[in-house]
C-alpha positions, 0 to 999 in steps of 0.5 A: 549502461547509464541509460539502463540504470536510469530506466531501472531507477525511474520512480514510475517503473519502480512504483509499477513493479512495487504495486504489482507485487503488493497486488499479488500479496493482497489477493493472498491476504484475502485468502488467508483472512478467510481462514478462521485462525487468521481473522484476528486483525491485531495479530495480523497487523502485529506480525506485519509490523514486527517483520519490519525489524529486518529493515534495520539491517540497512544501517550498515549500508550508508546510514547517516544520522539526520536531524532530530526533526527529520528522524522524528518525521520518519519515525512518525511515518512508520507509526502512521503506516501501521495504523493505516494498514490496520484500517486497510486490512479491516476493510479488506476483511469486511468486503470484496478484495477487488472492490475495497482495494479499488475504492482505495485507488480513488480516495488514496491519491486524492487524499495524498495530493491534498495533503501534499499541496501545502507541503511539497513543491510538486504535489502531483508530479508526472502527467496531471491527466494521467494522474486524473485518469488513474484516479478516475479508474479507482472511483469507477470501481466504487460504482461497480457494486450494487451493495452499499459500502457503508460498512467499509467506507469509514475504514477506507477513508481513514486508511486513505488519509493515513497512507496519504500523510505517511507518503508525504512525510516520507517524501519530506524525509527523503528530501532532507536525508538519504534513502537508507537513513529515512528508511531506517527511521520509518522501519523503526517506527513501524516496528515500535508500533507493532510491539506497542500492540503487546502492551495492553494485556487483552491485545497481547492475549489475542495476538499470542492466542491467534498466533498459537492457533493458526495452522503451520501451513497458514503461518508458512504462507503468511510469512512467504506472503509477508516477504513478498509484500515486504519487497513491494513495500520497500520498492514503494518507499524507494519510488517515493524517494524518486518521484511524487507521493501522489503519483506513486499513490495513483500508480497503485491502480496497478494493484487493482488490475492484478487484484481484479484478475486474481479475484476473477481467477479464484472465483472461477477456479477456486471458489472455496477460497473466496467468491466475488460478484462478477455479474455482467454489469459488474464485470464490464464496469471493472474492466472499464476501470482497469482500462482507465488505470492502464491508460493513465499509466501509459500517459504517466510513463510517456510524460516521465515520473521523476521529480524532485518534489522539494518541500516548500 
C-alpha cells in the first residue's frame, strides 16, 4: 500500500498526467479560438483566471498562514502565470497548435533551468540527459515548419520566461510552506490578476461584449475545457511541490505528443475545425521530435524525479 502511494505521489508521474490533460485541453482551445466570438484574448484569459477563484476552497484543507515574503511570492507567481497565459494563448491563436506549443517545449525548460540556477539547490532534477533529450525534442519542432516564426517568437519567448519564473517562485514557496498554503496564495494572485483586467473601461467592454456574443454551446465547451485544464494545472503545481521546476517544464513534452496526435486527427477527420501542415518532411520531423520526448521521459522515469530542490 505504501509503495502504491509512493508511486502515485511521484512528481514525474503527476507531471506526466498533468501535461497530458493540458495537451487535450490545448487542442480544444485551438478549436475554440478559431470561432469568431471566442477570439478576444482578453475575455479568454479573464475567464481563465476568474475560474481560479474556486481554488480558494482549499483554505479548509490545511491552510496555514506563511510569512509575508512567502505569501507575496505565491501571489506574484499567480499574477505572472496569468500574464504568461496571455502570451501563450496569443501565440496559439496566431500559429499552428502543434508547432507553437512544441516550440514552447524547447524554450520553456531552458528558461526555467536558467532562472532556477541561482535560486534552487537542484535546478534540473532527475536525469540531465533525459531533460536534454526532451528539450531537444521541443526544439526540433522549431525546425519542422518552413514558415517563419517571427510573428509568434516574441510571444513564445515572453511566455517561456514568465512561465519559468512562475514555476521557480512556486517551488520556492512550496519549500517554505505546505502545498495548500502555497496554492491558495497562487490562486489568489491569478484571480486578482483576472479581475484587474476589468479596471480599464475599454478592456471591460471587450470582455463583457465577447462574453455576451459567444454562443451558449461555445460557453459550455469553454467551461468544460477550463475544468479539464484546471485539473491539469492543479496537478502541474502539485508536481512542482514534489520535483524540480525545470524537470516539470521539460515533461511538458507530453503535451506536444498529445497535441501532435490531436492536430493530426483533426486535420484529417475534421478539417473544418482547423487544418495544420502535415507534409511528408514536416510529419517525419514531428514524429522524430515526439520520439525524443518519449525517450527523454523514459530516462527521467528510470532515474526518478523526486527531489527536494531546496532554495540556496
